[in-house]
VMD Tcl script that draws the C-alpha trace (Angstrom):
set ca {
  {129.79 132.73 90.93}
  {126.23 132.01 91.88}
  {124.96 128.64 91.54}
  {121.56 128.04 89.78}
  {119.17 125.76 91.50}
  {117.44 123.33 89.25}
  {114.40 121.41 90.21}
  {116.19 118.02 90.66}
  {118.56 119.60 93.31}
  {115.85 120.47 95.82}
  {114.27 116.92 95.67}
  {115.17 114.23 98.11}
  {118.10 112.28 97.19}
  {117.33 109.64 94.61}
  {113.69 111.31 93.74}
  {113.18 112.76 90.31}
  {110.63 114.95 89.04}
  {108.12 113.38 86.58}
  {109.55 113.33 83.20}
  {112.70 114.99 84.35}
  {116.23 113.67 84.13}
  {119.31 114.44 86.24}
  {120.31 118.38 86.27}
  {120.47 120.08 82.97}
  {120.54 116.78 80.92}
  {117.24 115.58 80.50}
  {116.28 111.73 80.11}
  {114.29 110.67 77.02}
  {110.88 110.14 78.38}
  {110.50 106.51 79.63}
  {114.21 105.88 79.69}
  {116.68 105.61 82.25}
  {120.22 106.93 81.80}
  {122.53 104.20 80.62}
  {125.57 103.47 82.98}
  {127.87 105.07 80.49}
  {125.80 108.07 80.66}
  {125.61 108.34 84.48}
  {129.42 107.87 84.64}
  {130.00 110.55 81.93}
  {127.59 112.80 83.89}
  {129.49 112.20 87.13}
  {132.65 113.22 85.29}
  {130.93 116.63 84.15}
  {129.76 117.39 87.63}
  {133.17 116.63 89.03}
  {134.77 118.59 86.32}
  {132.67 121.61 87.02}
  {133.42 121.33 90.72}
  {137.12 121.05 90.46}
  {137.02 123.91 87.86}
  {135.56 126.09 90.42}
  {138.19 124.91 92.88}
  {140.81 125.74 90.69}
  {139.58 129.16 90.02}
  {139.12 129.86 93.74}
  {142.86 128.81 94.44}
  {144.08 130.74 91.49}
  {145.71 127.62 89.95}
  {146.01 126.81 86.35}
  {145.10 123.26 85.32}
  {143.41 121.27 82.40}
  {140.76 118.93 83.25}
  {140.54 115.59 81.48}
  {137.33 113.41 81.68}
  {137.17 109.63 80.90}
  {135.31 106.56 81.98}
  {137.64 103.78 82.98}
  {135.86 100.58 83.51}
  {132.96 101.06 85.95}
  {134.08 104.61 87.24}
  {134.42 108.10 86.06}
  {138.00 109.43 86.05}
  {138.94 112.94 85.99}
  {142.73 114.15 85.76}
  {143.95 117.62 86.41}
  {147.36 118.46 84.54}
  {149.19 121.79 85.13}
  {152.37 123.31 85.88}
  {152.39 123.35 89.58}
  {149.79 121.31 91.17}
  {151.88 119.58 93.65}
  {150.11 121.28 96.52}
  {146.86 119.53 95.32}
  {148.65 116.09 95.68}
  {150.40 116.42 99.19}
  {152.57 114.18 100.85}
  {151.96 110.55 99.68}
  {148.84 111.78 98.06}
  {146.99 112.74 101.12}
  {145.63 116.16 99.69}
  {144.60 114.34 96.55}
  {142.65 111.65 98.40}
  {140.81 114.49 100.42}
  {140.00 116.36 97.24}
  {138.90 113.02 95.72}
  {136.34 112.57 98.51}
  {135.16 116.20 98.39}
  {134.48 115.78 94.70}
  {132.86 112.45 95.32}
  {130.50 114.48 97.74}
  {129.92 117.12 95.22}
  {128.53 114.48 92.79}
  {126.51 113.05 95.50}
  {125.11 116.18 96.22}
  {123.95 116.62 92.48}
  {122.92 112.96 91.73}
  {121.88 111.52 95.04}
  {123.95 108.46 94.14}
  {127.20 107.48 95.72}
  {130.15 107.85 93.18}
  {133.32 105.74 92.65}
  {135.06 108.59 90.78}
  {138.77 108.55 90.57}
  {140.68 111.81 90.67}
  {144.13 112.18 89.53}
  {146.30 115.15 89.76}
  {149.39 115.74 87.54}
  {149.71 111.92 87.04}
  {150.32 111.07 90.64}
  {148.06 108.13 90.80}
  {149.02 106.75 87.33}
  {152.55 106.76 88.50}
  {151.79 105.18 91.68}
  {149.79 102.33 89.97}
  {152.75 101.51 87.82}
  {154.80 101.50 90.85}
  {152.09 99.25 92.86}
  {152.04 97.00 89.96}
  {155.62 96.26 89.74}
  {155.68 95.58 93.46}
  {152.79 93.31 93.19}
  {154.69 91.50 90.44}
  {157.86 91.08 92.55}
  {155.77 89.91 95.60}
  {153.87 87.44 93.61}
  {157.17 85.87 92.30}
  {158.54 85.51 95.72}
  {155.26 84.06 97.07}
  {155.13 81.65 94.09}
  {158.87 80.73 94.92}
  {158.67 80.36 98.66}
  {155.13 79.13 98.99}
  {154.72 81.49 101.96}
  {152.32 84.33 102.38}
  {153.77 87.86 101.99}
  {152.74 90.93 103.81}
  {153.06 94.52 102.41}
  {153.27 97.77 103.97}
  {150.02 99.79 104.92}
  {148.42 101.21 101.94}
  {145.39 103.54 100.94}
  {142.21 101.89 99.69}
  {143.22 102.79 96.12}
  {146.75 101.47 96.70}
  {145.24 98.20 97.95}
  {142.75 97.81 95.01}
  {145.70 98.04 92.54}
  {147.69 95.36 94.26}
  {144.69 93.19 94.64}
  {143.79 93.41 90.88}
  {147.60 92.72 89.77}
  {147.73 89.71 92.31}
  {144.45 88.25 90.84}
  {145.79 88.79 87.33}
  {148.77 86.92 88.13}
  {146.73 83.97 89.28}
  {147.10 84.39 93.20}
  {144.75 85.78 95.86}
  {145.24 88.35 98.53}
  {143.50 89.63 101.45}
  {143.32 93.06 103.35}
  {144.08 92.83 106.95}
  {144.42 95.43 109.65}
  {142.59 98.45 110.56}
  {142.64 101.74 108.89}
  {145.07 103.57 108.41}
  {147.23 100.65 109.00}
  {145.40 98.17 106.57}
  {147.72 96.14 104.33}
  {147.81 93.32 101.62}
  {148.85 89.94 102.46}
  {149.47 87.80 99.12}
  {148.64 84.22 99.55}
  {150.28 81.36 97.93}
  {148.08 78.96 95.77}
  {146.62 76.07 97.75}
}
mol new
graphics top color blue
foreach p $ca { graphics top sphere $p radius 0.5 }
foreach p [lrange $ca 0 end-1] q [lrange $ca 1 end] { graphics top cylinder $p $q radius 0.2 }
display resetview
């Protein structure tokens, strides 16, 4: 499959041709893309990239694109995609970074796109929210900080959000790949 090069792809990152929008989706003259339109475009670029990857790997999967909060989200669902998740989501993390790079290549802007495969991240998010609830209860009862096991950036973000929603604060400590969350009592 050959890739068509558009005028915006040969410009320096962040530069735009006069009157031209991003890629094949022209901007109305004099207007910038809205935040939602930019995130939808990121999802489209990511889906195209992932669809090609699935074709190359001869894997079946359906793609679902959405905008969740302040980021584009793409999910791949299919029969046997565990090899794309890997142990503890390591392959999924790598695919997410490659997909973000593909989006950057097209847009010239850093992406916070979230990739999920076969519901791995959604399930992990639920597990982490339950863990955070348990740790918050423990910290509230004991009045002592509690440290969790090392986690990926995605996992730490989920825990930080759940702790904040419960009214406590948390911090990340340590150095990658052994960075972990500490839940702090109210002061």
